[in-house]
PyMOL CGO cylinders between C-alpha atoms (Angstrom):
from pymol import cmd
from pymol.cgo import CYLINDER

trace = [
    CYLINDER, 94.39, 90.50, 103.82, 92.59, 88.79, 106.73, 0.3, 1, 1, 1, 1, 1, 1,
    CYLINDER, 92.59, 88.79, 106.73, 90.39, 85.72, 106.70, 0.3, 1, 1, 1, 1, 1, 1,
    CYLINDER, 90.39, 85.72, 106.70, 87.00, 85.48, 108.42, 0.3, 1, 1, 1, 1, 1, 1,
    CYLINDER, 87.00, 85.48, 108.42, 88.72, 84.67, 111.75, 0.3, 1, 1, 1, 1, 1, 1,
    CYLINDER, 88.72, 84.67, 111.75, 90.79, 87.86, 111.65, 0.3, 1, 1, 1, 1, 1, 1,
    CYLINDER, 90.79, 87.86, 111.65, 94.00, 85.98, 110.85, 0.3, 1, 1, 1, 1, 1, 1,
    CYLINDER, 94.00, 85.98, 110.85, 96.32, 87.15, 108.08, 0.3, 1, 1, 1, 1, 1, 1,
    CYLINDER, 96.32, 87.15, 108.08, 95.90, 85.11, 104.92, 0.3, 1, 1, 1, 1, 1, 1,
    CYLINDER, 95.90, 85.11, 104.92, 99.56, 85.22, 103.94, 0.3, 1, 1, 1, 1, 1, 1,
    CYLINDER, 99.56, 85.22, 103.94, 102.89, 85.35, 105.73, 0.3, 1, 1, 1, 1, 1, 1,
    CYLINDER, 102.89, 85.35, 105.73, 104.69, 88.70, 105.66, 0.3, 1, 1, 1, 1, 1, 1,
    CYLINDER, 104.69, 88.70, 105.66, 108.42, 89.23, 105.41, 0.3, 1, 1, 1, 1, 1, 1,
    CYLINDER, 108.42, 89.23, 105.41, 110.39, 92.32, 106.37, 0.3, 1, 1, 1, 1, 1, 1,
    CYLINDER, 110.39, 92.32, 106.37, 111.94, 94.26, 103.55, 0.3, 1, 1, 1, 1, 1, 1,
    CYLINDER, 111.94, 94.26, 103.55, 113.68, 97.55, 102.90, 0.3, 1, 1, 1, 1, 1, 1,
    CYLINDER, 113.68, 97.55, 102.90, 113.21, 98.05, 99.17, 0.3, 1, 1, 1, 1, 1, 1,
    CYLINDER, 113.21, 98.05, 99.17, 113.24, 101.57, 97.75, 0.3, 1, 1, 1, 1, 1, 1,
    CYLINDER, 113.24, 101.57, 97.75, 110.45, 102.25, 95.26, 0.3, 1, 1, 1, 1, 1, 1,
    CYLINDER, 110.45, 102.25, 95.26, 109.03, 105.03, 93.15, 0.3, 1, 1, 1, 1, 1, 1,
    CYLINDER, 109.03, 105.03, 93.15, 105.26, 105.24, 93.15, 0.3, 1, 1, 1, 1, 1, 1,
    CYLINDER, 105.26, 105.24, 93.15, 102.60, 107.32, 91.48, 0.3, 1, 1, 1, 1, 1, 1,
    CYLINDER, 102.60, 107.32, 91.48, 98.88, 107.56, 92.13, 0.3, 1, 1, 1, 1, 1, 1,
    CYLINDER, 98.88, 107.56, 92.13, 96.96, 106.69, 88.96, 0.3, 1, 1, 1, 1, 1, 1,
    CYLINDER, 96.96, 106.69, 88.96, 95.23, 110.07, 88.99, 0.3, 1, 1, 1, 1, 1, 1,
    CYLINDER, 95.23, 110.07, 88.99, 98.55, 111.95, 89.23, 0.3, 1, 1, 1, 1, 1, 1,
    CYLINDER, 98.55, 111.95, 89.23, 101.57, 112.61, 87.04, 0.3, 1, 1, 1, 1, 1, 1,
    CYLINDER, 101.57, 112.61, 87.04, 103.75, 113.28, 90.08, 0.3, 1, 1, 1, 1, 1, 1,
    CYLINDER, 103.75, 113.28, 90.08, 106.01, 110.35, 91.08, 0.3, 1, 1, 1, 1, 1, 1,
    CYLINDER, 106.01, 110.35, 91.08, 107.22, 110.03, 94.67, 0.3, 1, 1, 1, 1, 1, 1,
    CYLINDER, 107.22, 110.03, 94.67, 109.65, 107.75, 96.45, 0.3, 1, 1, 1, 1, 1, 1,
    CYLINDER, 109.65, 107.75, 96.45, 109.15, 105.50, 99.44, 0.3, 1, 1, 1, 1, 1, 1,
    CYLINDER, 109.15, 105.50, 99.44, 110.18, 102.22, 100.99, 0.3, 1, 1, 1, 1, 1, 1,
    CYLINDER, 110.18, 102.22, 100.99, 108.55, 98.79, 101.10, 0.3, 1, 1, 1, 1, 1, 1,
    CYLINDER, 108.55, 98.79, 101.10, 108.74, 97.72, 104.75, 0.3, 1, 1, 1, 1, 1, 1,
    CYLINDER, 108.74, 97.72, 104.75, 107.06, 94.32, 104.51, 0.3, 1, 1, 1, 1, 1, 1,
    CYLINDER, 107.06, 94.32, 104.51, 105.79, 92.12, 101.77, 0.3, 1, 1, 1, 1, 1, 1,
    CYLINDER, 105.79, 92.12, 101.77, 103.47, 89.14, 101.26, 0.3, 1, 1, 1, 1, 1, 1,
    CYLINDER, 103.47, 89.14, 101.26, 102.16, 87.39, 98.18, 0.3, 1, 1, 1, 1, 1, 1,
    CYLINDER, 102.16, 87.39, 98.18, 99.02, 89.55, 98.34, 0.3, 1, 1, 1, 1, 1, 1,
    CYLINDER, 99.02, 89.55, 98.34, 100.32, 92.99, 99.30, 0.3, 1, 1, 1, 1, 1, 1,
    CYLINDER, 100.32, 92.99, 99.30, 102.86, 95.23, 101.00, 0.3, 1, 1, 1, 1, 1, 1,
    CYLINDER, 102.86, 95.23, 101.00, 103.39, 97.93, 103.58, 0.3, 1, 1, 1, 1, 1, 1,
    CYLINDER, 103.39, 97.93, 103.58, 104.64, 101.13, 101.93, 0.3, 1, 1, 1, 1, 1, 1,
    CYLINDER, 104.64, 101.13, 101.93, 106.18, 104.03, 103.87, 0.3, 1, 1, 1, 1, 1, 1,
    CYLINDER, 106.18, 104.03, 103.87, 107.14, 107.42, 102.59, 0.3, 1, 1, 1, 1, 1, 1,
    CYLINDER, 107.14, 107.42, 102.59, 106.40, 111.13, 102.50, 0.3, 1, 1, 1, 1, 1, 1,
    CYLINDER, 106.40, 111.13, 102.50, 103.42, 112.33, 100.61, 0.3, 1, 1, 1, 1, 1, 1,
    CYLINDER, 103.42, 112.33, 100.61, 103.07, 115.67, 98.87, 0.3, 1, 1, 1, 1, 1, 1,
    CYLINDER, 103.07, 115.67, 98.87, 99.51, 115.07, 97.69, 0.3, 1, 1, 1, 1, 1, 1,
    CYLINDER, 99.51, 115.07, 97.69, 96.60, 113.30, 99.39, 0.3, 1, 1, 1, 1, 1, 1,
    CYLINDER, 96.60, 113.30, 99.39, 96.20, 109.57, 98.81, 0.3, 1, 1, 1, 1, 1, 1,
    CYLINDER, 96.20, 109.57, 98.81, 92.69, 108.19, 98.66, 0.3, 1, 1, 1, 1, 1, 1,
    CYLINDER, 92.69, 108.19, 98.66, 91.76, 104.92, 100.31, 0.3, 1, 1, 1, 1, 1, 1,
    CYLINDER, 91.76, 104.92, 100.31, 90.78, 102.48, 97.54, 0.3, 1, 1, 1, 1, 1, 1,
    CYLINDER, 90.78, 102.48, 97.54, 92.91, 104.50, 95.12, 0.3, 1, 1, 1, 1, 1, 1,
    CYLINDER, 92.91, 104.50, 95.12, 95.51, 102.76, 92.97, 0.3, 1, 1, 1, 1, 1, 1,
    CYLINDER, 95.51, 102.76, 92.97, 99.28, 103.17, 92.76, 0.3, 1, 1, 1, 1, 1, 1,
    CYLINDER, 99.28, 103.17, 92.76, 101.78, 102.26, 90.07, 0.3, 1, 1, 1, 1, 1, 1,
    CYLINDER, 101.78, 102.26, 90.07, 104.96, 101.02, 91.74, 0.3, 1, 1, 1, 1, 1, 1,
    CYLINDER, 104.96, 101.02, 91.74, 108.49, 100.72, 90.38, 0.3, 1, 1, 1, 1, 1, 1,
    CYLINDER, 108.49, 100.72, 90.38, 111.37, 99.17, 92.30, 0.3, 1, 1, 1, 1, 1, 1,
    CYLINDER, 111.37, 99.17, 92.30, 114.49, 101.34, 92.50, 0.3, 1, 1, 1, 1, 1, 1,
    CYLINDER, 114.49, 101.34, 92.50, 116.45, 98.23, 93.46, 0.3, 1, 1, 1, 1, 1, 1,
    CYLINDER, 116.45, 98.23, 93.46, 117.37, 96.03, 90.49, 0.3, 1, 1, 1, 1, 1, 1,
    CYLINDER, 117.37, 96.03, 90.49, 116.80, 92.82, 92.46, 0.3, 1, 1, 1, 1, 1, 1,
    CYLINDER, 116.80, 92.82, 92.46, 113.32, 93.95, 93.51, 0.3, 1, 1, 1, 1, 1, 1,
    CYLINDER, 113.32, 93.95, 93.51, 112.30, 94.61, 89.93, 0.3, 1, 1, 1, 1, 1, 1,
    CYLINDER, 112.30, 94.61, 89.93, 111.70, 90.90, 89.35, 0.3, 1, 1, 1, 1, 1, 1,
    CYLINDER, 111.70, 90.90, 89.35, 109.22, 90.36, 92.19, 0.3, 1, 1, 1, 1, 1, 1,
    CYLINDER, 109.22, 90.36, 92.19, 107.54, 93.71, 92.96, 0.3, 1, 1, 1, 1, 1, 1,
    CYLINDER, 107.54, 93.71, 92.96, 104.11, 93.93, 91.30, 0.3, 1, 1, 1, 1, 1, 1,
    CYLINDER, 104.11, 93.93, 91.30, 103.49, 97.12, 89.31, 0.3, 1, 1, 1, 1, 1, 1,
    CYLINDER, 103.49, 97.12, 89.31, 99.98, 98.00, 90.51, 0.3, 1, 1, 1, 1, 1, 1,
    CYLINDER, 99.98, 98.00, 90.51, 98.35, 98.00, 93.94, 0.3, 1, 1, 1, 1, 1, 1,
    CYLINDER, 98.35, 98.00, 93.94, 95.19, 99.22, 95.63, 0.3, 1, 1, 1, 1, 1, 1,
    CYLINDER, 95.19, 99.22, 95.63, 95.39, 101.33, 98.81, 0.3, 1, 1, 1, 1, 1, 1,
    CYLINDER, 95.39, 101.33, 98.81, 93.52, 99.38, 101.49, 0.3, 1, 1, 1, 1, 1, 1,
    CYLINDER, 93.52, 99.38, 101.49, 94.36, 101.68, 104.42, 0.3, 1, 1, 1, 1, 1, 1,
    CYLINDER, 94.36, 101.68, 104.42, 96.52, 104.72, 105.12, 0.3, 1, 1, 1, 1, 1, 1,
    CYLINDER, 96.52, 104.72, 105.12, 97.95, 106.15, 108.31, 0.3, 1, 1, 1, 1, 1, 1,
    CYLINDER, 97.95, 106.15, 108.31, 99.75, 109.47, 108.63, 0.3, 1, 1, 1, 1, 1, 1,
    CYLINDER, 99.75, 109.47, 108.63, 102.46, 110.04, 111.22, 0.3, 1, 1, 1, 1, 1, 1,
    CYLINDER, 102.46, 110.04, 111.22, 101.71, 112.41, 114.06, 0.3, 1, 1, 1, 1, 1, 1,
    CYLINDER, 101.71, 112.41, 114.06, 104.18, 115.00, 112.82, 0.3, 1, 1, 1, 1, 1, 1,
    CYLINDER, 104.18, 115.00, 112.82, 104.33, 117.85, 110.37, 0.3, 1, 1, 1, 1, 1, 1,
    CYLINDER, 104.33, 117.85, 110.37, 106.91, 116.12, 108.17, 0.3, 1, 1, 1, 1, 1, 1,
    CYLINDER, 106.91, 116.12, 108.17, 104.27, 114.39, 106.04, 0.3, 1, 1, 1, 1, 1, 1,
    CYLINDER, 104.27, 114.39, 106.04, 105.29, 110.77, 106.63, 0.3, 1, 1, 1, 1, 1, 1,
    CYLINDER, 105.29, 110.77, 106.63, 102.73, 108.04, 106.03, 0.3, 1, 1, 1, 1, 1, 1,
    CYLINDER, 102.73, 108.04, 106.03, 102.35, 104.30, 105.84, 0.3, 1, 1, 1, 1, 1, 1,
    CYLINDER, 102.35, 104.30, 105.84, 99.76, 102.42, 103.85, 0.3, 1, 1, 1, 1, 1, 1,
    CYLINDER, 99.76, 102.42, 103.85, 98.69, 98.87, 103.26, 0.3, 1, 1, 1, 1, 1, 1,
    CYLINDER, 98.69, 98.87, 103.26, 98.51, 97.92, 99.61, 0.3, 1, 1, 1, 1, 1, 1,
    CYLINDER, 98.51, 97.92, 99.61, 96.89, 94.94, 97.94, 0.3, 1, 1, 1, 1, 1, 1,
    CYLINDER, 96.89, 94.94, 97.94, 98.27, 93.81, 94.60, 0.3, 1, 1, 1, 1, 1, 1,
    CYLINDER, 98.27, 93.81, 94.60, 95.98, 93.90, 91.56, 0.3, 1, 1, 1, 1, 1, 1,
    CYLINDER, 95.98, 93.90, 91.56, 96.41, 92.51, 88.04, 0.3, 1, 1, 1, 1, 1, 1,
    CYLINDER, 96.41, 92.51, 88.04, 99.41, 90.45, 89.16, 0.3, 1, 1, 1, 1, 1, 1,
    CYLINDER, 99.41, 90.45, 89.16, 101.59, 89.32, 86.25, 0.3, 1, 1, 1, 1, 1, 1,
    CYLINDER, 101.59, 89.32, 86.25, 102.09, 85.51, 86.53, 0.3, 1, 1, 1, 1, 1, 1,
    CYLINDER, 102.09, 85.51, 86.53, 105.91, 85.73, 86.22, 0.3, 1, 1, 1, 1, 1, 1,
    CYLINDER, 105.91, 85.73, 86.22, 106.14, 88.44, 88.88, 0.3, 1, 1, 1, 1, 1, 1,
    CYLINDER, 106.14, 88.44, 88.88, 103.73, 86.48, 91.08, 0.3, 1, 1, 1, 1, 1, 1,
    CYLINDER, 103.73, 86.48, 91.08, 105.91, 83.37, 90.82, 0.3, 1, 1, 1, 1, 1, 1,
    CYLINDER, 105.91, 83.37, 90.82, 109.05, 85.36, 91.69, 0.3, 1, 1, 1, 1, 1, 1,
    CYLINDER, 109.05, 85.36, 91.69, 107.28, 87.02, 94.61, 0.3, 1, 1, 1, 1, 1, 1,
    CYLINDER, 107.28, 87.02, 94.61, 105.98, 83.72, 95.95, 0.3, 1, 1, 1, 1, 1, 1,
    CYLINDER, 105.98, 83.72, 95.95, 109.45, 82.14, 95.69, 0.3, 1, 1, 1, 1, 1, 1,
    CYLINDER, 109.45, 82.14, 95.69, 111.04, 85.07, 97.57, 0.3, 1, 1, 1, 1, 1, 1,
    CYLINDER, 111.04, 85.07, 97.57, 108.46, 85.00, 100.37, 0.3, 1, 1, 1, 1, 1, 1,
    CYLINDER, 108.46, 85.00, 100.37, 108.67, 81.20, 100.70, 0.3, 1, 1, 1, 1, 1, 1,
    CYLINDER, 108.67, 81.20, 100.70, 112.48, 81.26, 100.82, 0.3, 1, 1, 1, 1, 1, 1,
    CYLINDER, 112.48, 81.26, 100.82, 112.52, 83.99, 103.48, 0.3, 1, 1, 1, 1, 1, 1,
    CYLINDER, 112.52, 83.99, 103.48, 109.82, 82.30, 105.60, 0.3, 1, 1, 1, 1, 1, 1,
    CYLINDER, 109.82, 82.30, 105.60, 111.69, 78.98, 105.40, 0.3, 1, 1, 1, 1, 1, 1,
    CYLINDER, 111.69, 78.98, 105.40, 114.96, 80.69, 106.31, 0.3, 1, 1, 1, 1, 1, 1,
    CYLINDER, 114.96, 80.69, 106.31, 113.36, 82.46, 109.29, 0.3, 1, 1, 1, 1, 1, 1,
    CYLINDER, 113.36, 82.46, 109.29, 111.63, 79.33, 110.55, 0.3, 1, 1, 1, 1, 1, 1,
    CYLINDER, 111.63, 79.33, 110.55, 114.87, 77.34, 110.39, 0.3, 1, 1, 1, 1, 1, 1,
    CYLINDER, 114.87, 77.34, 110.39, 116.68, 80.06, 112.34, 0.3, 1, 1, 1, 1, 1, 1,
    CYLINDER, 116.68, 80.06, 112.34, 113.91, 80.26, 114.92, 0.3, 1, 1, 1, 1, 1, 1,
    CYLINDER, 113.91, 80.26, 114.92, 113.88, 76.48, 115.39, 0.3, 1, 1, 1, 1, 1, 1,
    CYLINDER, 113.88, 76.48, 115.39, 117.64, 76.44, 115.97, 0.3, 1, 1, 1, 1, 1, 1,
    CYLINDER, 117.64, 76.44, 115.97, 117.48, 79.33, 118.44, 0.3, 1, 1, 1, 1, 1, 1,
    CYLINDER, 117.48, 79.33, 118.44, 114.59, 77.78, 120.35, 0.3, 1, 1, 1, 1, 1, 1,
    CYLINDER, 114.59, 77.78, 120.35, 116.40, 74.45, 120.61, 0.3, 1, 1, 1, 1, 1, 1,
    CYLINDER, 116.40, 74.45, 120.61, 119.60, 76.16, 121.73, 0.3, 1, 1, 1, 1, 1, 1,
    CYLINDER, 119.60, 76.16, 121.73, 117.72, 78.13, 124.38, 0.3, 1, 1, 1, 1, 1, 1,
    CYLINDER, 117.72, 78.13, 124.38, 115.83, 75.21, 125.87, 0.3, 1, 1, 1, 1, 1, 1,
    CYLINDER, 115.83, 75.21, 125.87, 118.22, 72.32, 125.26, 0.3, 1, 1, 1, 1, 1, 1,
    CYLINDER, 118.22, 72.32, 125.26, 121.57, 74.06, 125.31, 0.3, 1, 1, 1, 1, 1, 1,
    CYLINDER, 121.57, 74.06, 125.31, 124.59, 72.94, 123.37, 0.3, 1, 1, 1, 1, 1, 1,
    CYLINDER, 124.59, 72.94, 123.37, 124.48, 69.15, 122.88, 0.3, 1, 1, 1, 1, 1, 1,
    CYLINDER, 124.48, 69.15, 122.88, 128.22, 68.87, 123.59, 0.3, 1, 1, 1, 1, 1, 1,
    CYLINDER, 128.22, 68.87, 123.59, 127.74, 70.27, 127.11, 0.3, 1, 1, 1, 1, 1, 1,
    CYLINDER, 127.74, 70.27, 127.11, 124.96, 67.84, 128.09, 0.3, 1, 1, 1, 1, 1, 1,
    CYLINDER, 124.96, 67.84, 128.09, 125.78, 64.65, 129.97, 0.3, 1, 1, 1, 1, 1, 1,
]
cmd.load_cgo(trace, "trace")
């Protein structure tokens, strides 16, 4: 997820994609939400009813039809953080494993399109802020 300089290897995009996930050592499926996504992994949030092991594996299924084309099916838990409450909420960083080439291509296209879209919006807003509307300049 990070290179040797401590910088993220891949751009992340915000998402809100509902998913169903299951630890490989469990038959119990649970639901959660993908909060951000990159070509190498995702941030998953949810409530957990059974402990998740770091370095464990999850099977993931998108509950959103659009997401089904670009959400990889298997991921490794790289880190996990529980909320400071008794409600059982957690977030965890997942790294994709055994990425299907077609899903990988769809994922890469989605991330690239969103990053391009965000960078174009940021450039316009920065120019507007510092240069103002061109029609009002003399």
